[in-house]
Every structure is written in C-alpha cells, then in structure tokens.
C-alpha positions in Angstrom: 61.4 83.6 -68.7 63.0 80.4 -68.3 62.6 80.6 -64.3 59.2 81.5 -64.4 58.3 78.4 -66.6 60.0 76.4 -63.9 58.3 77.8 -61.2 55.1 77.5 -62.7 55.7 73.9 -63.6 56.7 72.6 -60.1 53.5 73.5 -58.6 51.6 72.0 -61.3 53.2 68.4 -60.9 52.0 68.7 -57.2 48.4 69.4 -58.4 48.4 66.4 -60.8 49.4 64.2 -57.9 46.6 65.2 -56.0 44.2 64.8 -58.9 45.3 61.5 -59.7 42.9 58.6 -58.6 44.3 55.8 -56.8 42.8 52.5 -58.2 42.6 49.8 -55.4 44.0 46.4 -56.1 41.6 43.8 -55.5 43.3 41.1 -53.4 42.1 37.6 -54.2 39.7 36.6 -51.4 40.0 33.4 -49.8 38.6 30.4 -51.5 35.5 29.0 -49.8 35.9 25.3 -48.8 34.3 22.8 -51.1 30.8 22.3 -50.0 29.2 18.9 -50.7 25.5 18.7 -51.3 25.2 15.1 -50.0 26.4 13.2 -47.0 27.8 10.0 -46.7 26.1 7.4 -44.6 26.0 3.7 -43.7 22.9 1.7 -44.0 22.7 0.0 -40.5 19.3 -1.7 -41.0 15.5 -1.3 -40.9 13.2 0.1 -38.2 12.4 -2.9 -36.0 10.9 -4.1 -32.6 12.1 -7.4 -30.9 10.2 -9.4 -33.5 9.0 -7.4 -36.3 11.0 -5.3 -38.7 9.5 -2.4 -40.8 11.3 -2.3 -44.3 9.7 1.0 -45.3 11.9 2.9 -43.0 15.7 2.6 -43.2 18.1 3.5 -40.3 21.3 5.4 -41.4 24.2 6.3 -39.8 25.2 9.7 -41.2 28.8 10.8 -41.4 29.1 14.0 -39.2 25.8 13.9 -37.6 26.0 13.3 -33.7 23.0 14.8 -32.0 19.2 14.4 -32.3 19.0 17.9 -33.5 21.5 17.3 -36.4 19.5 14.2 -37.3 16.3 15.9 -37.6 17.8 17.8 -40.6 17.9 14.6 -42.6 14.3 13.2 -41.4 12.0 12.7 -44.7 15.3 13.3 -47.2 15.8 10.8 -50.0 18.8 8.6 -50.0 20.5 7.0 -52.8 22.5 3.7 -52.8 25.6 4.4 -54.7 27.7 1.4 -56.1 30.5 0.6 -58.5 29.0 -1.4 -61.6 30.7 -3.9 -63.5 33.5 -2.9 -66.1 33.0 -4.1 -69.4 36.1 -5.1 -71.5 36.1 -5.8 -75.2 37.3 -9.3 -76.2 38.0 -10.4 -79.5 35.8 -13.7 -80.4 34.8 -14.6 -77.0 31.5 -13.3 -75.9 31.2 -15.1 -72.6 33.8 -12.8 -71.0 32.1 -9.4 -71.6 32.6 -8.0 -68.2 35.3 -8.3 -65.5 
C-alpha cells in the first residue's frame, strides 16, 4: 500500500510542474533621455538692411539648429528673454542696501 502511494505521488508532482504558470519578470526599461521643451538661443540682432533695421523681427542663433530645414521649425514660435534678477538680502536698520 505504501508503494502505491509513492508511485501515485511522483506523477502528481510532474503534473503540478506542468500546471504551474511561470510569471514573467519585467525588466526595468531603459530610461528615456531627458527631453527639454525649449531650446537655448543667442540673440544676434534684428532683421536689417544696410541702413534700416526692423525691430519687430529678431534674429536668433539656436543651439543645435544648423540647416534651413531645422530653422523653419522655429519660425513663428515665441521666445523668452531669461535672466537672473537681483538677490534681496535682509539688512537690519540700513534700508539703502536692500539688494546685492
């Protein structure tokens, strides 16, 4: 009787291995590189002829933009002049030195 139980239990273990679902372990996907939503540029001047300049059209040298086809993407887009403002420092009594 003991032998019959051992014989029956061995195939049962094999069946359990077949029925077990193997879970796929998700590997961490490679992180996408950081994508800026803006492009740095240098203000080079205004649109101008030999004698007249037109202040309503600015000329910018955009970082990473080398061809005319690349430049057409930026035509008509808005731009922002970003600068560092004054840093204010608290001073006791002397109100003349409010900013550095």
